[in-house]
DRENDO-1510 file (C-alpha; in Angstrom, 1 decimal, always signed):
<recs>
REC; n; res; u; v; w
REC; 1; MET; +13.8; +17.4; +0.6 .
REC; 2; PHE; +13.9; +15.1; +3.7 .
REC; 3; ILE; +15.3; +15.5; +7.2 .
REC; 4; ASP; +16.4; +12.5; +9.2 .
REC; 5; LYS; +14.0; +12.1; +12.2 .
REC; 6; SER; +15.1; +8.5; +13.0 .
REC; 7; LYS; +15.8; +9.5; +16.6 .
REC; 8; ALA; +12.0; +9.5; +17.1 .
REC; 9; LEU; +12.0; +5.7; +16.6 .
REC; 10; LEU; +12.6; +4.9; +20.3 .
REC; 11; ASP; +12.2; +1.2; +19.9 .
REC; 12; ASN; +14.2; +0.4; +16.8 .
REC; 13; PRO; +16.2; -2.9; +17.0 .
REC; 14; LYS; +18.9; -3.6; +14.4 .
REC; 15; GLN; +17.4; -6.5; +12.5 .
REC; 16; MET; +16.1; -7.6; +9.1 .
REC; 17; ASN; +12.7; -6.0; +8.5 .
REC; 18; TYR; +10.6; -6.0; +5.4 .
REC; 19; GLY; +7.1; -4.9; +4.7 .
REC; 20; ILE; +5.3; -2.1; +6.6 .
REC; 21; ALA; +1.5; -1.5; +6.9 .
REC; 22; VAL; -0.3; +1.5; +8.5 .
REC; 23; THR; -3.4; +0.5; +10.4 .
REC; 24; ASP; -5.1; +1.1; +13.8 .
REC; 25; VAL; -3.7; -1.9; +15.6 .
REC; 26; ASP; -4.9; -1.0; +19.2 .
REC; 27; GLY; -8.3; +0.3; +18.2 .
REC; 28; ASP; -7.9; +3.8; +19.6 .
REC; 29; GLY; -8.7; +5.7; +16.4 .
REC; 30; SER; -5.0; +6.5; +15.6 .
REC; 31; PHE; -2.7; +4.6; +13.3 .
REC; 32; GLU; +0.3; +2.5; +14.0 .
REC; 33; LEU; +3.0; +0.9; +11.9 .
REC; 34; PHE; +3.1; -2.9; +11.7 .
REC; 35; VAL; +6.6; -3.9; +10.6 .
REC; 36; ALA; +7.3; -7.4; +9.3 .
REC; 37; GLY; +10.4; -8.8; +11.1 .
REC; 38; TYR; +12.3; -11.5; +9.2 .
REC; 39; ASN; +15.1; -12.4; +11.6 .
REC; 40; GLY; +13.5; -10.9; +14.6 .
REC; 41; ALA; +10.0; -10.1; +16.0 .
REC; 42; ASN; +7.4; -8.1; +14.2 .
REC; 43; LEU; +7.0; -4.6; +15.5 .
REC; 44; VAL; +4.0; -2.4; +16.2 .
REC; 45; LEU; +5.2; +1.2; +16.4 .
REC; 46; LYS; +3.0; +3.7; +18.1 .
REC; 47; TYR; +3.5; +7.5; +18.5 .
REC; 48; ASN; +3.3; +8.4; +22.2 .
REC; 49; GLY; +3.8; +12.2; +21.9 .
REC; 50; GLU; +7.5; +12.0; +22.1 .
REC; 51; GLY; +8.4; +9.2; +19.7 .
REC; 52; PHE; +7.5; +5.7; +18.4 .
REC; 53; VAL; +7.4; +2.8; +20.9 .
REC; 54; ASN; +6.8; -0.9; +20.2 .
REC; 55; ILE; +3.4; -2.1; +21.6 .
REC; 56; ALA; +3.4; -5.5; +19.9 .
REC; 57; ASP; +2.2; -8.3; +22.2 .
REC; 58; ASP; +3.7; -11.8; +21.9 .
REC; 59; VAL; +1.0; -12.9; +19.5 .
REC; 60; LEU; +1.7; -10.1; +17.0 .
REC; 61; ALA; +5.4; -10.2; +17.6 .
REC; 62; ASP; +5.5; -13.8; +16.4 .
REC; 63; ALA; +9.3; -14.1; +16.6 .
REC; 64; GLY; +11.0; -16.6; +14.3 .
REC; 65; ARG; +8.3; -16.7; +11.7 .
REC; 66; GLN; +10.3; -14.9; +8.9 .
REC; 67; ALA; +7.7; -12.3; +7.9 .
REC; 68; ILE; +8.1; -10.2; +4.8 .
REC; 69; GLY; +4.7; -8.8; +3.7 .
REC; 70; VAL; +1.8; -7.3; +5.6 .
REC; 71; ALA; -1.6; -5.7; +4.9 .
REC; 72; ALA; -4.7; -4.8; +6.8 .
REC; 73; GLY; -8.4; -5.0; +5.9 .
REC; 74; ASP; -11.7; -5.7; +7.5 .
REC; 75; ILE; -12.3; -9.3; +6.3 .
REC; 76; ASP; -15.2; -10.1; +8.8 .
REC; 77; GLY; -17.1; -6.8; +8.6 .
REC; 78; ASP; -16.8; -6.0; +12.3 .
REC; 79; GLY; -15.5; -2.5; +11.7 .
REC; 80; ARG; -11.9; -3.3; +12.7 .
REC; 81; GLU; -9.1; -4.3; +10.4 .
REC; 82; GLU; -7.6; -7.7; +10.5 .
REC; 83; ILE; -3.8; -8.1; +9.8 .
REC; 84; TYR; -2.4; -10.5; +7.2 .
REC; 85; VAL; +1.3; -11.3; +7.6 .
REC; 86; LEU; +3.0; -13.1; +4.8 .
REC; 87; ASN; +5.8; -15.4; +6.0 .
REC; 88; THR; +8.3; -16.6; +3.5 .
REC; 89; ASP; +11.2; -19.0; +4.4 .
REC; 90; SER; +12.0; -20.0; +0.9 .
REC; 91; TYR; +12.7; -18.1; -2.3 .
REC; 92; ALA; +10.0; -19.9; -4.4 .
REC; 93; GLY; +7.6; -22.8; -4.3 .
REC; 94; ARG; +6.8; -24.6; -1.0 .
REC; 95; LYS; +7.6; -23.1; +2.3 .
REC; 96; GLN; +7.6; -24.3; +5.9 .
REC; 97; PHE; +5.9; -21.5; +7.8 .
REC; 98; ALA; +2.3; -20.7; +6.9 .
REC; 99; ASP; +1.0; -17.1; +6.8 .
REC; 100; ARG; -0.8; -15.5; +9.8 .
REC; 101; LEU; -4.2; -13.7; +9.7 .
REC; 102; PHE; -4.6; -11.9; +13.0 .
REC; 103; ASP; -8.2; -11.1; +14.1 .
REC; 104; TYR; -9.0; -9.2; +17.3 .
REC; 105; GLN; -11.4; -11.3; +19.3 .
REC; 106; ASP; -12.6; -10.9; +22.9 .
REC; 107; GLY; -9.7; -8.7; +23.9 .
REC; 108; LYS; -6.9; -10.7; +22.2 .
REC; 109; TRP; -5.4; -11.4; +18.8 .
REC; 110; VAL; -6.1; -14.8; +17.3 .
REC; 111; ASP; -4.5; -16.3; +14.2 .
REC; 112; LEU; -7.4; -17.5; +12.0 .
REC; 113; PHE; -5.1; -19.9; +10.1 .
REC; 114; SER; -4.3; -21.7; +13.4 .
REC; 115; LEU; -7.9; -22.7; +13.9 .
REC; 116; PRO; -8.7; -26.3; +13.0 .
REC; 117; GLU; -11.4; -25.4; +10.5 .
REC; 118; ASN; -8.9; -23.4; +8.4 .
REC; 119; GLN; -6.0; -25.9; +8.3 .
REC; 120; ASN; -6.9; -27.2; +4.9 .
REC; 121; VAL; -6.4; -23.7; +3.2 .
REC; 122; LEU; -3.0; -22.8; +4.6 .
REC; 123; ASN; -0.8; -20.8; +2.2 .
REC; 124; LEU; +2.4; -22.9; +2.1 .
REC; 125; THR; +3.9; -21.2; -1.0 .
REC; 126; ALA; +6.5; -18.5; -0.9 .
REC; 127; GLY; +4.7; -15.2; -1.5 .
REC; 128; ARG; +6.0; -11.7; -2.2 .
REC; 129; SER; +3.1; -9.3; -1.5 .
REC; 130; VAL; -0.3; -9.2; +0.0 .
REC; 131; ILE; -3.1; -6.6; -0.3 .
REC; 132; CYS; -6.8; -6.4; +0.6 .
REC; 133; ILE; -9.6; -6.2; -1.9 .
REC; 134; ASP; -13.4; -5.6; -1.8 .
REC; 135; ARG; -14.2; -7.4; -5.0 .
REC; 136; HIS; -18.0; -7.2; -4.5 .
REC; 137; GLY; -18.2; -3.7; -3.1 .
REC; 138; ASN; -19.9; -4.7; +0.1 .
REC; 139; GLY; -17.3; -3.5; +2.6 .
REC; 140; LYS; -16.0; -7.0; +3.3 .
REC; 141; TYR; -12.4; -7.5; +2.2 .
REC; 142; GLY; -10.4; -10.5; +1.1 .
REC; 143; PHE; -6.6; -10.8; +1.1 .
REC; 144; PHE; -4.9; -11.4; -2.3 .
REC; 145; ILE; -1.5; -12.9; -2.3 .
REC; 146; ALA; +1.1; -12.8; -5.1 .
REC; 147; ASN; +2.7; -16.2; -4.7 .
REC; 148; TYR; +6.0; -17.1; -6.4 .
REC; 149; GLY; +5.9; -20.4; -8.4 .
REC; 150; SER; +2.4; -21.4; -7.3 .
REC; 151; PRO; -1.1; -20.1; -7.9 .
REC; 152; MET; -2.1; -16.8; -6.5 .
REC; 153; ARG; -4.6; -16.9; -3.7 .
REC; 154; LEU; -7.6; -14.8; -2.5 .
REC; 155; TYR; -8.8; -15.5; +1.0 .
REC; 156; GLU; -12.3; -14.6; +2.1 .
REC; 157; LEU; -14.6; -15.7; +4.9 .
REC; 158; ASP; -17.6; -17.9; +3.9 .
REC; 159; ASP; -21.0; -17.7; +5.6 .
REC; 160; ASN; -19.8; -20.0; +8.3 .
REC; 161; GLY; -16.9; -17.9; +9.2 .
REC; 162; ARG; -14.3; -20.2; +7.6 .
REC; 163; LEU; -11.4; -19.1; +5.4 .
REC; 164; VAL; -11.7; -20.1; +1.8 .
REC; 165; ASP; -9.5; -19.5; -1.2 .
REC; 166; VAL; -11.8; -18.1; -3.9 .
REC; 167; ALA; -9.1; -17.3; -6.4 .
REC; 168; PRO; -10.1; -20.2; -8.7 .
REC; 169; GLU; -13.7; -19.1; -8.9 .
REC; 170; ALA; -12.7; -15.5; -9.3 .
REC; 171; GLY; -10.3; -16.2; -12.2 .
REC; 172; LEU; -7.2; -15.1; -10.2 .
REC; 173; ASP; -5.4; -18.4; -9.6 .
REC; 174; LEU; -2.6; -17.9; -12.2 .
REC; 175; THR; +1.0; -19.0; -11.5 .
REC; 176; THR; +4.0; -16.8; -12.0 .
REC; 177; GLY; +6.8; -15.1; -10.1 .
REC; 178; GLY; +4.5; -12.7; -8.3 .
REC; 179; ARG; +6.0; -9.5; -6.9 .
REC; 180; GLY; +4.1; -6.2; -6.3 .
REC; 181; ILE; +0.3; -5.7; -6.2 .
REC; 182; ILE; -2.2; -2.8; -6.2 .
REC; 183; SER; -6.0; -2.9; -6.1 .
REC; 184; LEU; -8.3; +0.0; -6.9 .
REC; 185; PRO; -11.0; +1.0; -9.5 .
REC; 186; LEU; -8.3; +1.4; -12.2 .
REC; 187; VAL; -10.0; +0.4; -15.4 .
REC; 188; SER; -13.4; -0.5; -14.1 .
REC; 189; ASP; -15.9; +0.9; -11.5 .
REC; 190; ARG; -14.9; -1.9; -9.1 .
REC; 191; MET; -11.6; -2.8; -7.5 .
REC; 192; ASP; -9.3; -4.2; -10.2 .
REC; 193; ILE; -5.9; -5.8; -9.5 .
REC; 194; PHE; -2.5; -5.1; -11.1 .
REC; 195; THR; +0.6; -7.2; -10.3 .
REC; 196; THR; +4.2; -6.7; -11.3 .
REC; 197; ASN; +5.8; -10.1; -12.0 .
REC; 198; GLU; +9.2; -11.6; -12.4 .
REC; 199; ARG; +10.3; -13.9; -15.2 .
REC; 200; GLY; +7.0; -13.3; -17.0 .
REC; 201; PRO; +4.4; -10.7; -18.0 .
REC; 202; ASN; +2.5; -8.5; -15.6 .
REC; 203; PHE; -1.1; -9.2; -14.8 .
REC; 204; LEU; -4.0; -6.7; -15.0 .
REC; 205; PHE; -7.2; -8.3; -13.6 .
REC; 206; CYS; -10.3; -6.3; -14.7 .
REC; 207; ASN; -13.2; -6.7; -12.3 .
REC; 208; GLN; -16.2; -7.9; -14.3 .
REC; 209; GLY; -18.7; -6.7; -11.6 .
REC; 210; ASP; -19.9; -10.2; -10.8 .
REC; 211; GLY; -17.0; -11.2; -8.5 .
REC; 212; THR; -14.8; -12.5; -11.4 .
REC; 213; PHE; -11.9; -11.0; -13.2 .
REC; 214; GLU; -10.5; -11.0; -16.7 .
REC; 215; GLU; -6.7; -10.7; -17.3 .
REC; 216; ILE; -6.1; -7.9; -19.8 .
REC; 217; ALA; -2.5; -6.6; -19.3 .
REC; 218; GLU; -1.3; -7.3; -22.8 .
REC; 219; LEU; -4.4; -5.6; -24.3 .
REC; 220; ALA; -3.9; -2.6; -21.9 .
REC; 221; GLY; -0.2; -2.3; -23.0 .
REC; 222; ILE; +1.3; -2.9; -19.6 .
REC; 223; SER; +2.4; -6.6; -19.7 .
REC; 224; ASP; +6.1; -5.6; -19.8 .
REC; 225; PRO; +7.1; -9.3; -20.3 .
REC; 226; TYR; +10.9; -9.1; -20.4 .
REC; 227; GLN; +11.4; -7.2; -17.1 .
REC; 228; ASN; +11.3; -8.2; -13.4 .
REC; 229; GLY; +8.8; -6.0; -11.6 .
REC; 230; ARG; +9.0; -4.8; -8.0 .
REC; 231; GLY; +7.3; -1.9; -6.2 .
REC; 232; LEU; +4.5; +0.1; -7.7 .
REC; 233; ALA; +2.2; +3.1; -7.0 .
REC; 234; VAL; -0.7; +4.9; -8.6 .
REC; 235; LEU; -1.5; +8.5; -9.1 .
REC; 236; ASP; -3.1; +10.9; -11.6 .
REC; 237; ALA; +0.2; +11.9; -13.0 .
REC; 238; ASP; -1.1; +14.0; -15.8 .
REC; 239; GLU; -4.3; +15.3; -14.1 .
REC; 240; ASP; -6.7; +14.0; -16.7 .
REC; 241; GLY; -9.0; +12.3; -14.1 .
REC; 242; ARG; -7.6; +8.8; -14.7 .
REC; 243; PHE; -5.2; +6.9; -12.5 .
REC; 244; ASP; -1.8; +6.1; -13.9 .
REC; 245; ILE; +0.8; +3.5; -12.8 .
REC; 246; VAL; +4.4; +3.9; -11.8 .
REC; 247; TYR; +6.6; +0.9; -11.0 .
REC; 248; GLY; +10.2; -0.3; -10.7 .
REC; 249; ASN; +11.9; -3.1; -12.5 .
REC; 250; TRP; +14.7; -4.9; -10.7 .
REC; 251; GLN; +17.9; -3.6; -12.4 .
REC; 252; GLY; +15.8; -2.8; -15.5 .
REC; 253; ARG; +14.0; +0.2; -16.9 .
REC; 254; HIS; +11.4; +1.7; -14.5 .
REC; 255; ARG; +8.0; +2.6; -15.9 .
REC; 256; MET; +5.4; +5.3; -15.8 .
REC; 257; TYR; +2.3; +4.3; -17.7 .
REC; 258; LEU; -0.3; +7.0; -18.4 .
REC; 259; GLN; -3.8; +5.8; -18.9 .
REC; 260; GLN; -4.7; +7.5; -22.2 .
REC; 261; GLU; -8.3; +6.1; -22.2 .
REC; 262; PRO; -9.9; +3.5; -19.9 .
REC; 263; GLY; -7.8; +0.4; -20.1 .
REC; 264; LYS; -5.2; +1.7; -22.5 .
REC; 265; PHE; -1.8; +2.8; -21.2 .
REC; 266; LYS; +1.3; +4.6; -22.7 .
REC; 267; GLU; +4.8; +4.4; -21.3 .
REC; 268; VAL; +6.3; +7.9; -20.7 .
REC; 269; ALA; +9.0; +7.5; -18.0 .
REC; 270; SER; +11.7; +10.2; -18.3 .
REC; 271; PRO; +15.3; +9.0; -18.7 .
REC; 272; ASP; +16.0; +9.9; -15.0 .
REC; 273; MET; +13.0; +7.9; -13.9 .
REC; 274; ALA; +13.6; +5.0; -16.2 .
REC; 275; MET; +17.3; +4.6; -15.2 .
REC; 276; PRO; +17.7; +1.0; -13.8 .
REC; 277; SER; +18.3; +0.4; -10.1 .
REC; 278; ARG; +18.0; -2.2; -7.4 .
REC; 279; ILE; +14.6; -1.0; -6.6 .
REC; 280; ARG; +12.2; -2.2; -4.0 .
REC; 281; THR; +9.4; +0.3; -3.0 .
REC; 282; VAL; +7.7; +3.0; -5.0 .
REC; 283; ILE; +5.6; +5.6; -3.2 .
REC; 284; ALA; +3.5; +8.5; -4.5 .
REC; 285; ALA; +2.7; +11.2; -1.9 .
REC; 286; ASP; +2.6; +15.0; -1.4 .
REC; 287; PHE; +5.4; +15.3; +1.2 .
REC; 288; ASP; +5.7; +19.1; +1.1 .
REC; 289; ASN; +2.0; +19.9; +0.9 .
REC; 290; ASP; +2.4; +22.0; -2.3 .
REC; 291; GLY; -0.6; +20.2; -3.9 .
REC; 292; TYR; +1.5; +18.0; -6.2 .
REC; 293; GLU; +2.6; +14.4; -5.4 .
REC; 294; GLU; +6.2; +13.4; -5.4 .
REC; 295; LEU; +7.5; +9.9; -6.3 .
REC; 296; PHE; +9.9; +8.2; -3.9 .
REC; 297; PHE; +12.0; +5.2; -5.2 .
REC; 298; ASN; +13.5; +3.2; -2.3 .
REC; 299; ASN; +16.5; +1.1; -3.5 .
REC; 300; ILE; +18.5; -1.6; -1.8 .
REC; 301; GLY; +22.3; -1.1; -1.6 .
REC; 302; GLU; +22.3; +2.1; -3.6 .
REC; 303; PRO; +20.9; +5.7; -3.2 .
REC; 304; ASN; +17.2; +6.3; -3.1 .
REC; 305; ARG; +15.6; +8.7; -5.6 .
REC; 306; LEU; +12.9; +11.4; -5.4 .
REC; 307; PHE; +11.0; +12.8; -8.4 .
REC; 308; ALA; +8.8; +15.9; -8.7 .
REC; 309; ARG; +6.6; +17.1; -11.5 .
REC; 310; GLN; +7.9; +20.2; -13.3 .
REC; 311; GLY; +5.4; +21.2; -16.0 .
REC; 312; ASP; +4.7; +18.1; -18.1 .
REC; 313; ASN; +7.9; +16.4; -17.0 .
REC; 314; TRP; +9.1; +14.5; -14.0 .
REC; 315; LYS; +12.6; +15.5; -12.7 .
REC; 316; MET; +14.8; +13.9; -10.1 .
REC; 317; ILE; +15.3; +16.2; -7.2 .
REC; 318; ASP; +17.5; +16.2; -4.0 .
REC; 319; THR; +16.4; +13.5; -1.5 .
REC; 320; GLY; +18.2; +15.2; +1.3 .
REC; 321; ASP; +18.9; +12.9; +4.3 .
REC; 322; ALA; +16.9; +10.1; +2.7 .
REC; 323; TRP; +19.5; +9.5; +0.1 .
REC; 324; GLU; +20.7; +6.4; +2.0 .
REC; 325; PRO; +23.6; +5.2; -0.3 .
REC; 326; ASP; +24.4; +2.4; +2.1 .
REC; 327; GLY; +20.8; +1.5; +3.1 .
REC; 328; TRP; +19.5; -2.1; +2.6 .
REC; 329; GLY; +15.9; -0.8; +1.9 .
REC; 330; THR; +13.3; -3.6; +1.8 .
REC; 331; GLY; +10.1; -1.7; +2.4 .
REC; 332; ALA; +8.7; +1.8; +3.0 .
REC; 333; ALA; +5.4; +3.4; +3.9 .
REC; 334; VAL; +4.0; +6.8; +4.4 .
REC; 335; GLY; +1.7; +8.2; +7.1 .
REC; 336; ASP; +1.0; +11.2; +9.3 .
REC; 337; LEU; +1.2; +9.2; +12.6 .
REC; 338; ASP; +2.1; +12.2; +14.7 .
REC; 339; GLU; -0.9; +14.1; +13.2 .
REC; 340; ASP; +0.9; +17.3; +12.4 .
REC; 341; GLY; -0.4; +17.5; +8.8 .
REC; 342; GLN; +2.8; +16.4; +7.1 .
REC; 343; LEU; +3.5; +13.0; +5.7 .
REC; 344; ALA; +6.6; +11.1; +6.8 .
REC; 345; VAL; +8.3; +8.1; +5.2 .
REC; 346; PHE; +9.4; +5.1; +7.2 .
REC; 347; ILE; +12.0; +2.8; +5.6 .
REC; 348; SER; +12.7; -0.7; +6.7 .
REC; 349; HIS; +16.0; -2.5; +5.9 .
REC; 350; GLY; +17.1; -6.1; +5.6 .
REC; 351; GLU; +17.7; -9.0; +3.2 .
REC; 352; SER; +21.4; -8.2; +2.8 .
REC; 353; GLY; +22.1; -7.2; +6.4 .
REC; 354; SER; +20.5; -6.1; +9.7 .
REC; 355; GLN; +19.9; -2.4; +10.0 .
REC; 356; PRO; +17.5; -0.3; +12.1 .
REC; 357; MET; +14.6; +1.5; +10.5 .
REC; 358; THR; +14.8; +5.1; +9.4 .
REC; 359; LEU; +12.3; +7.9; +9.5 .
REC; 360; TYR; +12.3; +11.1; +7.3 .
REC; 361; SER; +10.0; +14.1; +6.9 .
REC; 362; PRO; +10.2; +17.3; +4.9 .
REC; 363; PRO; +11.1; +20.7; +6.6 .
REC; 364; LYS; +8.1; +22.5; +8.2 .
REC; 365; ASN; +6.4; +25.0; +5.9 .
REC; 366; ASP; +3.2; +27.1; +5.8 .
REC; 367; ASN; +1.4; +25.1; +3.2 .
REC; 368; SER; -2.1; +24.0; +4.1 .
REC; 369; TRP; -3.5; +20.5; +3.8 .
REC; 370; LEU; -6.6; +18.4; +4.1 .
REC; 371; ARG; -6.9; +14.7; +5.1 .
REC; 372; VAL; -10.0; +12.6; +4.3 .
REC; 373; LEU; -10.6; +9.2; +5.9 .
REC; 374; PRO; -13.6; +7.4; +4.3 .
REC; 375; LEU; -15.2; +4.5; +6.3 .
REC; 376; THR; -17.1; +1.5; +5.2 .
REC; 377; ALA; -20.7; +0.9; +6.3 .
REC; 378; GLN; -19.2; -1.3; +9.1 .
REC; 379; GLY; -16.9; +1.6; +10.2 .
REC; 380; ALA; -13.5; +0.3; +9.0 .
REC; 381; PRO; -11.2; +2.2; +6.6 .
REC; 382; ALA; -12.7; +2.1; +3.1 .
REC; 383; ARG; -9.6; +0.9; +1.3 .
REC; 384; GLY; -10.1; +1.2; -2.4 .
REC; 385; ALA; -12.4; +4.3; -2.2 .
REC; 386; ILE; -11.6; +7.2; -4.4 .
REC; 387; VAL; -11.5; +10.8; -3.0 .
REC; 388; THR; -11.6; +13.8; -5.3 .
REC; 389; LEU; -10.8; +17.3; -4.1 .
REC; 390; VAL; -12.0; +20.2; -6.3 .
REC; 391; GLY; -10.1; +23.4; -5.6 .
REC; 392; GLU; -10.2; +26.9; -7.1 .
REC; 393; ASP; -7.9; +26.1; -10.0 .
REC; 394; ARG; -7.2; +22.3; -9.9 .
REC; 395; THR; -8.7; +19.0; -9.1 .
REC; 396; GLN; -6.8; +16.3; -7.1 .
REC; 397; ARG; -7.6; +12.6; -6.8 .
REC; 398; ARG; -6.4; +10.0; -4.4 .
REC; 399; VAL; -7.3; +6.4; -3.8 .
REC; 400; ILE; -7.4; +4.9; -0.3 .
REC; 401; ASP; -4.5; +2.4; -0.3 .
REC; 402; ALA; -5.3; -1.3; -0.2 .
REC; 403; GLY; -1.6; -2.3; -0.5 .
REC; 404; SER; +1.2; -0.9; -2.7 .
REC; 405; GLY; +4.9; +0.0; -2.7 .
REC; 406; TYR; +6.3; -3.5; -2.4 .
REC; 407; LEU; +5.3; -5.8; +0.5 .
REC; 408; CYS; +3.7; -2.8; +2.1 .
REC; 409; GLN; +0.5; -0.8; +2.7 .
REC; 410; MET; +0.2; +2.9; +3.2 .
REC; 411; GLU; -2.1; +4.8; +5.6 .
REC; 412; PRO; -5.8; +4.6; +4.6 .
REC; 413; VAL; -6.2; +8.3; +4.3 .
REC; 414; ALA; -6.4; +10.6; +1.3 .
REC; 415; HIS; -3.8; +13.3; +2.0 .
REC; 416; PHE; -4.0; +16.5; +0.0 .
REC; 417; GLY; -1.5; +19.4; +0.1 .
REC; 418; LEU; -3.2; +22.7; -0.6 .
REC; 419; GLY; -0.1; +25.0; -1.0 .
REC; 420; LYS; -0.6; +28.6; -0.2 .
REC; 421; ASN; -4.3; +28.7; -1.5 .
REC; 422; PRO; -6.3; +26.6; +1.0 .
REC; 423; PHE; -9.7; +27.2; -0.6 .
REC; 424; VAL; -11.6; +23.9; -1.4 .
REC; 425; LYS; -14.9; +24.0; -3.3 .
REC; 426; HIS; -15.8; +20.4; -2.3 .
REC; 427; VAL; -14.6; +16.9; -1.7 .
REC; 428; GLU; -16.3; +13.8; -3.1 .
REC; 429; VAL; -15.8; +10.3; -1.8 .
REC; 430; ARG; -16.8; +7.4; -4.0 .
REC; 431; TRP; -16.9; +4.0; -2.3 .
REC; 432; THR; -16.3; +0.6; -3.9 .
REC; 433; ASP; -20.0; +0.0; -4.2 .
REC; 434; GLY; -20.5; +3.2; -6.3 .
REC; 435; LYS; -22.1; +5.3; -3.6 .
REC; 436; THR; -20.9; +8.8; -3.1 .
REC; 437; ALA; -20.9; +11.6; -0.5 .
REC; 438; THR; -19.9; +15.3; -0.9 .
REC; 439; ILE; -18.4; +17.6; +1.6 .
REC; 440; GLU; -18.9; +21.3; +0.7 .
REC; 441; SER; -16.3; +23.9; +1.4 .
REC; 442; PRO; -14.3; +22.0; +4.1 .
REC; 443; LYS; -11.9; +24.1; +6.1 .
REC; 444; PRO; -8.2; +23.2; +5.6 .
REC; 445; ASN; -5.8; +21.7; +8.2 .
REC; 446; GLN; -8.0; +19.0; +9.5 .
REC; 447; ILE; -8.8; +15.3; +9.1 .
REC; 448; ILE; -12.4; +14.5; +8.0 .
REC; 449; ARG; -13.9; +11.1; +8.7 .
REC; 450; VAL; -16.6; +10.4; +6.2 .
REC; 451; SER; -19.2; +7.7; +7.1 .
REC; 452; HIS; -20.6; +5.5; +4.4 .
REC; 453; PRO; -24.1; +6.8; +3.2 .
REC; 454; SER; -25.8; +3.6; +4.5 .
REC; 455; SER; -24.3; +3.8; +8.0 .
</recs>
């Protein structure tokens, strides 16, 4: 499937890297990669027409901080995403280096956690993943952190512009070995949260619609208490109109949970998919634009895996150059950063040794595509929005990623492959506040930016 395009990574130091987030760092309307550097500086990789160059300034580079996770979201409602960087210098419990929350103010990046008024809410617990979530549906996001050995946190800004941890009032301040996180309207009409955990059951926090959450993983059938979760992704795997969950367990059986009815899941992973591995990141994406998503499993210290749907079954297929049997994969993200209509996968390496990043994309083909970028009322990417494409014979659904994989966050775009039949009846966008917009008969091979109905 994949061809090695790593030569396009023009600034690619050999170092330990972890999480990757895709966001518009420089505010020019195109997306960049923010790469968390653990034993080196953070990177901001931008496509310049020939390859990817590092444009991180000294503030974002933040060398020596031991970053592992990263996510972007518009926490202050100014239309530009802030960047949360999870620093972890210990395996569990208390850590030395607090996290960073970078906000672009007056032409420069400022760490909100460094301000005096926010010193009393520093996250000094070892964390494993971070995502953004719009729990109220008003276009202002918070950052939810899966801590390891201390309560989970949810940071939002109060009316005075100060950071507050609202996890206790929201019912999210549980303690476990937190690992991967996703947030989307999964079992309710608002953004829910699902976390894979280690040394304990998973959590499924159902949004109650009033800013609070109820934990229902056992009732939903996805608590998986005897495994050690890692990366995860969502997709409509059986095309029944409901989102399903795929995730990896560290050296344990991997899972595909189909949502049979709202809030009720059934485990259906094929033997090939369930086969244990040293898994880190899981990604769902239509790499070849045939209209069907593939599933990419990034492993550390052993070959990666790729799965494609064949009828009612998921089969392992050839990964091509992305096999990486000797890769120390720690994070991966997808995006169309060169804007050619095909998704590429970027893989970071680390933990067990310093390696440069790698970049893979599928061979060029004649399949058509359509990309949809919903925006909040404030003009930022509407992470958590659901985009539905109705074609001539099939309906496809995507959610705008708020954080997934493991330590990572994908591009905030709904990417649809259209195969050889590019006809689209309509596309519907549903925001986290329930408002919708419909685009009738859009032409293929373009990106459509969709403004919020109130903007």
